[in-house]
N, CA, C and O atoms as CSV, one atom per row, in Angstrom:
chain,resi,resn,atom,element,x,y,z
A,1,UNK,N,N,3.933,-2.227,-22.701
A,1,UNK,CA,C,4.303,-1.001,-22.032
A,1,UNK,C,C,5.810,-1.022,-21.773
A,1,UNK,O,O,6.360,-2.027,-21.324
A,2,UNK,N,N,6.449,0.074,-22.055
A,2,UNK,CA,C,7.881,0.191,-21.802
A,2,UNK,C,C,8.129,0.312,-20.306
A,2,UNK,O,O,7.280,0.795,-19.558
A,3,UNK,N,N,9.291,-0.128,-19.890
A,3,UNK,CA,C,9.668,0.040,-18.490
A,3,UNK,C,C,10.390,1.373,-18.338
A,3,UNK,O,O,10.887,1.949,-19.306
A,4,UNK,N,N,10.433,1.838,-17.118
A,4,UNK,CA,C,11.127,3.085,-16.797
A,4,UNK,C,C,12.073,2.821,-15.638
A,4,UNK,O,O,11.929,1.833,-14.918
A,5,UNK,N,N,13.019,3.692,-15.469
A,5,UNK,CA,C,13.987,3.550,-14.385
A,5,UNK,C,C,13.659,4.496,-13.250
A,5,UNK,O,O,13.145,5.596,-13.455
A,6,UNK,N,N,13.966,4.043,-12.055
A,6,UNK,CA,C,13.903,4.888,-10.870
A,6,UNK,C,C,15.300,5.491,-10.720
A,6,UNK,O,O,16.296,4.804,-10.948
A,7,UNK,N,N,15.381,6.756,-10.344
A,7,UNK,CA,C,16.721,7.351,-10.175
A,7,UNK,C,C,17.574,6.535,-9.206
A,7,UNK,O,O,17.069,5.984,-8.229
A,8,UNK,N,N,18.862,6.467,-9.491
A,8,UNK,CA,C,19.750,5.730,-8.596
A,8,UNK,C,C,19.721,6.383,-7.215
A,8,UNK,O,O,19.502,7.586,-7.072
A,9,UNK,N,N,19.943,5.566,-6.233
A,9,UNK,CA,C,19.810,6.013,-4.848
A,9,UNK,C,C,21.144,5.837,-4.138
A,9,UNK,O,O,21.687,4.734,-4.074
A,10,UNK,N,N,21.657,6.921,-3.613
A,10,UNK,CA,C,22.905,6.845,-2.876
A,10,UNK,C,C,22.568,6.721,-1.399
A,10,UNK,O,O,21.823,7.529,-0.844
A,11,UNK,N,N,23.133,5.689,-0.772
A,11,UNK,CA,C,22.900,5.453,0.651
A,11,UNK,C,C,24.223,5.166,1.330
A,11,UNK,O,O,25.217,4.850,0.677
A,12,UNK,N,N,24.225,5.280,2.647
A,12,UNK,CA,C,25.464,4.968,3.351
A,12,UNK,C,C,25.652,3.451,3.383
A,12,UNK,O,O,24.681,2.704,3.258
A,13,UNK,N,N,26.867,3.003,3.545
A,13,UNK,CA,C,27.152,1.561,3.498
A,13,UNK,C,C,26.364,0.749,4.532
A,13,UNK,O,O,26.018,-0.404,4.276
A,14,UNK,N,N,26.082,1.333,5.680
A,14,UNK,CA,C,25.345,0.614,6.718
A,14,UNK,C,C,23.926,0.288,6.255
A,14,UNK,O,O,23.424,-0.806,6.509
A,15,UNK,N,N,23.282,1.237,5.576
A,15,UNK,CA,C,21.925,0.993,5.087
A,15,UNK,C,C,21.934,-0.082,4.006
A,15,UNK,O,O,21.070,-0.958,3.991
A,16,UNK,N,N,22.898,-0.015,3.115
A,16,UNK,CA,C,22.986,-1.047,2.070
A,16,UNK,C,C,23.212,-2.420,2.693
A,16,UNK,O,O,22.583,-3.399,2.290
A,17,UNK,N,N,24.100,-2.491,3.664
A,17,UNK,CA,C,24.369,-3.767,4.333
A,17,UNK,C,C,23.103,-4.273,5.038
A,17,UNK,O,O,22.798,-5.464,4.983
A,18,UNK,N,N,22.378,-3.383,5.690
A,18,UNK,CA,C,21.146,-3.776,6.380
A,18,UNK,C,C,20.137,-4.336,5.378
A,18,UNK,O,O,19.486,-5.345,5.649
A,19,UNK,N,N,20.009,-3.686,4.227
A,19,UNK,CA,C,19.085,-4.165,3.195
A,19,UNK,C,C,19.531,-5.522,2.671
A,19,UNK,O,O,18.713,-6.431,2.528
A,20,UNK,N,N,20.801,-5.665,2.390
A,20,UNK,CA,C,21.314,-6.934,1.873
A,20,UNK,C,C,21.173,-8.059,2.894
A,20,UNK,O,O,21.013,-9.221,2.521
A,21,UNK,N,N,21.231,-7.718,4.171
A,21,UNK,CA,C,21.173,-8.749,5.218
A,21,UNK,C,C,19.780,-9.356,5.364
A,21,UNK,O,O,19.638,-10.415,5.977
A,22,UNK,N,N,18.767,-8.721,4.824
A,22,UNK,CA,C,17.406,-9.252,4.951
A,22,UNK,C,C,16.869,-9.820,3.645
A,22,UNK,O,O,15.707,-10.221,3.574
A,23,UNK,N,N,17.694,-9.858,2.622
A,23,UNK,CA,C,17.250,-10.424,1.354
A,23,UNK,C,C,16.954,-11.905,1.521
A,23,UNK,O,O,17.671,-12.620,2.220
A,24,UNK,N,N,15.888,-12.354,0.869
A,24,UNK,CA,C,15.562,-13.771,0.883
A,24,UNK,C,C,16.401,-14.488,-0.169
A,24,UNK,O,O,16.974,-13.852,-1.054
A,25,UNK,N,N,16.469,-15.789,-0.072
A,25,UNK,CA,C,17.282,-16.566,-1.000
A,25,UNK,C,C,16.852,-16.297,-2.442
A,25,UNK,O,O,15.675,-16.417,-2.782
A,26,UNK,N,N,17.813,-15.934,-3.278
A,26,UNK,CA,C,17.548,-15.666,-4.680
A,26,UNK,C,C,17.000,-14.280,-4.968
A,26,UNK,O,O,16.802,-13.930,-6.132
A,27,UNK,N,N,16.750,-13.482,-3.934
A,27,UNK,CA,C,16.190,-12.138,-4.129
A,27,UNK,C,C,17.323,-11.148,-4.367
A,27,UNK,O,O,18.349,-11.177,-3.687
A,28,UNK,N,N,17.117,-10.278,-5.339
A,28,UNK,CA,C,18.123,-9.255,-5.618
A,28,UNK,C,C,17.798,-7.982,-4.843
A,28,UNK,O,O,16.666,-7.762,-4.412
A,29,UNK,N,N,18.811,-7.165,-4.683
A,29,UNK,CA,C,18.603,-5.884,-4.019
A,29,UNK,C,C,17.640,-5.026,-4.834
A,29,UNK,O,O,16.814,-4.309,-4.269
A,30,UNK,N,N,17.745,-5.097,-6.154
A,30,UNK,CA,C,16.826,-4.335,-7.017
A,30,UNK,C,C,15.380,-4.760,-6.789
A,30,UNK,O,O,14.493,-3.911,-6.700
A,31,UNK,N,N,15.134,-6.065,-6.693
A,31,UNK,CA,C,13.776,-6.557,-6.449
A,31,UNK,C,C,13.280,-6.091,-5.091
A,31,UNK,O,O,12.128,-5.679,-4.958
A,32,UNK,N,N,14.136,-6.154,-4.088
A,32,UNK,CA,C,13.774,-5.704,-2.745
A,32,UNK,C,C,13.380,-4.224,-2.758
A,32,UNK,O,O,12.377,-3.840,-2.156
A,33,UNK,N,N,14.168,-3.405,-3.443
A,33,UNK,CA,C,13.876,-1.965,-3.520
A,33,UNK,C,C,12.561,-1.740,-4.261
A,33,UNK,O,O,11.752,-0.910,-3.845
A,34,UNK,N,N,12.339,-2.467,-5.351
A,34,UNK,CA,C,11.087,-2.319,-6.105
A,34,UNK,C,C,9.892,-2.701,-5.241
A,34,UNK,O,O,8.892,-1.983,-5.212
A,35,UNK,N,N,9.988,-3.828,-4.535
A,35,UNK,CA,C,8.886,-4.256,-3.671
A,35,UNK,C,C,8.655,-3.254,-2.554
A,35,UNK,O,O,7.509,-2.977,-2.203
A,36,UNK,N,N,9.711,-2.713,-1.996
A,36,UNK,CA,C,9.578,-1.709,-0.941
A,36,UNK,C,C,8.853,-0.481,-1.462
A,36,UNK,O,O,8.015,0.095,-0.768
A,37,UNK,N,N,9.170,-0.090,-2.663
A,37,UNK,CA,C,8.523,1.058,-3.292
A,37,UNK,C,C,7.035,0.781,-3.487
A,37,UNK,O,O,6.197,1.629,-3.181
A,38,UNK,N,N,6.709,-0.405,-3.996
A,38,UNK,CA,C,5.297,-0.777,-4.207
A,38,UNK,C,C,4.515,-0.774,-2.894
A,38,UNK,O,O,3.404,-0.249,-2.827
A,39,UNK,N,N,5.103,-1.364,-1.852
A,39,UNK,CA,C,4.436,-1.438,-0.551
A,39,UNK,C,C,4.185,-0.036,-0.003
A,39,UNK,O,O,3.099,0.244,0.506
A,40,UNK,N,N,5.165,0.834,-0.100
A,40,UNK,CA,C,5.002,2.186,0.425
A,40,UNK,C,C,4.018,3.010,-0.387
A,40,UNK,O,O,3.307,3.843,0.176
A,41,UNK,N,N,3.961,2.800,-1.687
A,41,UNK,CA,C,2.958,3.487,-2.513
A,41,UNK,C,C,1.568,3.068,-2.055
A,41,UNK,O,O,0.698,3.917,-1.859
A,42,UNK,N,N,1.353,1.774,-1.884
A,42,UNK,CA,C,0.048,1.271,-1.451
A,42,UNK,C,C,-0.307,1.792,-0.057
A,42,UNK,O,O,-1.448,2.181,0.191
A,43,UNK,N,N,0.673,1.798,0.852
A,43,UNK,CA,C,0.439,2.295,2.211
A,43,UNK,C,C,0.026,3.759,2.188
A,43,UNK,O,O,-0.890,4.160,2.907
A,44,UNK,N,N,0.685,4.544,1.380
A,44,UNK,CA,C,0.344,5.969,1.311
A,44,UNK,C,C,-1.031,6.196,0.690
A,44,UNK,O,O,-1.753,7.103,1.105
A,45,UNK,N,N,-1.401,5.382,-0.301
A,45,UNK,CA,C,-2.742,5.482,-0.876
A,45,UNK,C,C,-3.794,5.155,0.172
A,45,UNK,O,O,-4.802,5.852,0.293
A,46,UNK,N,N,-3.550,4.082,0.934
A,46,UNK,CA,C,-4.506,3.709,1.978
A,46,UNK,C,C,-4.596,4.792,3.049
A,46,UNK,O,O,-5.681,5.095,3.544
A,47,UNK,N,N,-3.460,5.368,3.401
A,47,UNK,CA,C,-3.444,6.430,4.400
A,47,UNK,C,C,-4.219,7.650,3.897
A,47,UNK,O,O,-4.991,8.252,4.644
A,48,UNK,N,N,-4.009,8.012,2.627
A,48,UNK,CA,C,-4.721,9.148,2.044
A,48,UNK,C,C,-6.229,8.881,2.022
A,48,UNK,O,O,-7.022,9.767,2.340
A,49,UNK,N,N,-6.623,7.654,1.647
A,49,UNK,CA,C,-8.046,7.294,1.620
A,49,UNK,C,C,-8.651,7.317,3.021
A,49,UNK,O,O,-9.784,7.761,3.205
A,50,UNK,N,N,-7.892,6.837,4.009
A,50,UNK,CA,C,-8.352,6.836,5.394
A,50,UNK,C,C,-8.618,8.259,5.876
A,50,UNK,O,O,-9.642,8.530,6.502
A,51,UNK,N,N,-7.698,9.151,5.582
A,51,UNK,CA,C,-7.858,10.546,5.991
A,51,UNK,C,C,-9.050,11.176,5.276
A,51,UNK,O,O,-9.812,11.926,5.887
A,52,UNK,N,N,-9.216,10.878,3.996
A,52,UNK,CA,C,-10.357,11.414,3.238
A,52,UNK,C,C,-11.675,10.922,3.832
A,52,UNK,O,O,-12.630,11.690,3.943
A,53,UNK,N,N,-11.732,9.626,4.220
A,53,UNK,CA,C,-12.951,9.108,4.842
A,53,UNK,C,C,-13.208,9.793,6.177
A,53,UNK,O,O,-14.356,10.072,6.523
A,54,UNK,N,N,-12.151,10.062,6.922
A,54,UNK,CA,C,-12.297,10.759,8.205
A,54,UNK,C,C,-12.855,12.161,8.013
A,54,UNK,O,O,-13.754,12.580,8.742
A,55,UNK,N,N,-12.329,12.884,7.039
A,55,UNK,CA,C,-12.847,14.231,6.763
A,55,UNK,C,C,-14.301,14.179,6.305
A,55,UNK,O,O,-15.114,15.016,6.696
A,56,UNK,N,N,-14.621,13.188,5.473
A,56,UNK,CA,C,-16.004,13.046,5.003
A,56,UNK,C,C,-16.931,12.732,6.167
A,56,UNK,O,O,-18.038,13.267,6.232
A,57,UNK,N,N,-16.503,11.877,7.086
A,57,UNK,CA,C,-17.313,11.550,8.264
A,57,UNK,C,C,-17.486,12.775,9.149
A,57,UNK,O,O,-18.568,13.020,9.682
A,58,UNK,N,N,-16.415,13.539,9.302
A,58,UNK,CA,C,-16.510,14.768,10.092
A,58,UNK,C,C,-17.519,15.723,9.475
A,58,UNK,O,O,-18.361,16.286,10.176
A,59,UNK,N,N,-17.434,15.903,8.167
A,59,UNK,CA,C,-18.349,16.812,7.475
A,59,UNK,C,C,-19.793,16.338,7.583
A,59,UNK,O,O,-20.708,17.142,7.762
A,60,UNK,N,N,-19.991,15.020,7.473
A,60,UNK,CA,C,-21.350,14.466,7.593
A,60,UNK,C,C,-21.880,14.655,9.006
A,60,UNK,O,O,-23.057,14.969,9.186
A,61,UNK,N,N,-21.031,14.470,10.009
A,61,UNK,CA,C,-21.461,14.683,11.398
A,61,UNK,C,C,-21.836,16.145,11.624
A,61,UNK,O,O,-22.827,16.439,12.292
A,62,UNK,N,N,-21.062,17.038,11.080
A,62,UNK,CA,C,-21.389,18.463,11.219
A,62,UNK,C,C,-22.706,18.787,10.519
A,62,UNK,O,O,-23.521,19.555,11.031
A,63,UNK,N,N,-22.906,18.188,9.332
A,63,UNK,CA,C,-24.125,18.446,8.568
A,63,UNK,C,C,-25.355,17.902,9.278
A,63,UNK,O,O,-26.384,18.573,9.362
A,64,UNK,N,N,-25.238,16.669,9.793
A,64,UNK,CA,C,-26.390,16.005,10.392
A,64,UNK,C,C,-26.563,16.325,11.869
A,64,UNK,O,O,-27.659,16.197,12.413
A,65,UNK,N,N,-25.478,16.743,12.517
A,65,UNK,CA,C,-25.529,16.986,13.955
A,65,UNK,C,C,-25.498,15.692,14.767
A,65,UNK,O,O,-25.695,15.721,15.982
A,66,UNK,N,N,-25.253,14.562,14.109
A,66,UNK,CA,C,-25.229,13.262,14.785
A,66,UNK,C,C,-23.799,12.885,15.119
A,66,UNK,O,O,-22.967,12.683,14.234
A,67,UNK,N,N,-23.531,12.796,16.404
A,67,UNK,CA,C,-22.204,12.453,16.894
A,67,UNK,C,C,-22.304,11.240,17.802
A,67,UNK,O,O,-23.361,10.976,18.374
A,68,UNK,N,N,-21.201,10.496,17.937
A,68,UNK,CA,C,-21.152,9.331,18.806
A,68,UNK,C,C,-19.967,9.476,19.741
A,68,UNK,O,O,-18.896,9.933,19.341
A,69,UNK,N,N,-20.169,9.081,20.994
A,69,UNK,CA,C,-19.067,9.150,21.954
A,69,UNK,C,C,-18.086,8.009,21.692
A,69,UNK,O,O,-18.418,7.018,21.042
A,70,UNK,N,N,-16.894,8.171,22.205
A,70,UNK,CA,C,-15.882,7.117,22.066
A,70,UNK,C,C,-16.376,5.837,22.726
A,70,UNK,O,O,-16.137,4.748,22.205
A,71,UNK,N,N,-17.060,5.945,23.865
A,71,UNK,CA,C,-17.573,4.760,24.551
A,71,UNK,C,C,-18.578,4.012,23.679
A,71,UNK,O,O,-18.564,2.781,23.639
A,72,UNK,N,N,-19.446,4.740,22.982
A,72,UNK,CA,C,-20.417,4.102,22.094
A,72,UNK,C,C,-19.715,3.356,20.956
A,72,UNK,O,O,-20.077,2.230,20.615
A,73,UNK,N,N,-18.723,3.997,20.390
A,73,UNK,CA,C,-17.996,3.386,19.273
A,73,UNK,C,C,-17.246,2.148,19.746
A,73,UNK,O,O,-17.277,1.116,19.075
A,74,UNK,N,N,-16.575,2.234,20.891
A,74,UNK,CA,C,-15.831,1.088,21.415
A,74,UNK,C,C,-16.756,-0.068,21.764
A,74,UNK,O,O,-16.410,-1.228,21.541
A,75,UNK,N,N,-17.937,0.239,22.315
A,75,UNK,CA,C,-18.899,-0.810,22.626
A,75,UNK,C,C,-19.345,-1.525,21.353
A,75,UNK,O,O,-19.422,-2.753,21.321
A,76,UNK,N,N,-19.638,-0.760,20.312
A,76,UNK,CA,C,-20.043,-1.374,19.043
A,76,UNK,C,C,-18.914,-2.206,18.440
A,76,UNK,O,O,-19.163,-3.284,17.900
A,77,UNK,N,N,-17.678,-1.717,18.526
A,77,UNK,CA,C,-16.539,-2.486,18.017
A,77,UNK,C,C,-16.357,-3.781,18.801
A,77,UNK,O,O,-16.059,-4.824,18.220
A,78,UNK,N,N,-16.535,-3.715,20.129
A,78,UNK,CA,C,-16.446,-4.926,20.949
A,78,UNK,C,C,-17.507,-5.944,20.538
A,78,UNK,O,O,-17.234,-7.143,20.474
A,79,UNK,N,N,-18.717,-5.460,20.261
A,79,UNK,CA,C,-19.793,-6.349,19.829
A,79,UNK,C,C,-19.460,-6.982,18.481
A,79,UNK,O,O,-19.701,-8.172,18.273
A,80,UNK,N,N,-18.909,-6.193,17.571
A,80,UNK,CA,C,-18.524,-6.723,16.257
A,80,UNK,C,C,-17.430,-7.783,16.408
A,80,UNK,O,O,-17.463,-8.813,15.735
A,81,UNK,N,N,-16.470,-7.530,17.288
A,81,UNK,CA,C,-15.385,-8.483,17.516
A,81,UNK,C,C,-15.928,-9.778,18.113
A,81,UNK,O,O,-15.538,-10.867,17.692
A,82,UNK,N,N,-16.813,-9.668,19.077
A,82,UNK,CA,C,-17.411,-10.851,19.687
A,82,UNK,C,C,-18.164,-11.679,18.647
A,82,UNK,O,O,-18.057,-12.905,18.633
A,83,UNK,N,N,-18.922,-11.017,17.781
A,83,UNK,CA,C,-19.665,-11.723,16.725
A,83,UNK,C,C,-18.708,-12.415,15.754
A,83,UNK,O,O,-18.949,-13.549,15.337
A,84,UNK,N,N,-17.633,-11.732,15.400
A,84,UNK,CA,C,-16.655,-12.317,14.469
A,84,UNK,C,C,-15.969,-13.515,15.093
A,84,UNK,O,O,-15.760,-14.528,14.425
A,85,UNK,N,N,-15.616,-13.413,16.365
A,85,UNK,CA,C,-14.961,-14.527,17.049
A,85,UNK,C,C,-15.915,-15.715,17.183
A,85,UNK,O,O,-15.502,-16.865,17.034
A,86,UNK,N,N,-17.184,-15.438,17.463
A,86,UNK,CA,C,-18.185,-16.499,17.558
A,86,UNK,C,C,-18.359,-17.181,16.216
A,86,UNK,O,O,-18.417,-18.409,16.140
A,87,UNK,N,N,-18.440,-16.402,15.174
A,87,UNK,CA,C,-18.601,-16.952,13.823
A,87,UNK,C,C,-17.374,-17.769,13.422
A,87,UNK,O,O,-17.511,-18.835,12.822
A,88,UNK,N,N,-16.195,-17.286,13.744
A,88,UNK,CA,C,-14.951,-17.983,13.381
A,88,UNK,C,C,-14.815,-19.285,14.154
A,88,UNK,O,O,-14.250,-20.252,13.643
A,89,UNK,N,N,-15.323,-19.322,15.370
A,89,UNK,CA,C,-15.242,-20.518,16.202
A,89,UNK,C,C,-16.282,-21.558,15.840
A,89,UNK,O,O,-16.187,-22.708,16.268
A,90,UNK,N,N,-17.280,-21.163,15.052
A,90,UNK,CA,C,-18.366,-22.093,14.718
A,90,UNK,C,C,-17.994,-23.061,13.630
A,90,UNK,O,O,-18.808,-23.901,13.247
């Protein structure tokens, strides 16, 4: 597969300096920008999927008429956390 270029990015000197100041040993600014792009693409995909699941859950609740209070959900999450902590400690 051929590679493609991302359009050049003009930034103020302070932003460039900030980016360069956090580079790890041997890391190039180009690699840092590429990794940042990859991370943000993945984050946005996860965010989009999260919102889609929320809408689907809302639609299912409307269809079924089955709703749960925040207290019920928090209690179940607390129980799940307790079970996970118990399992991890075993």
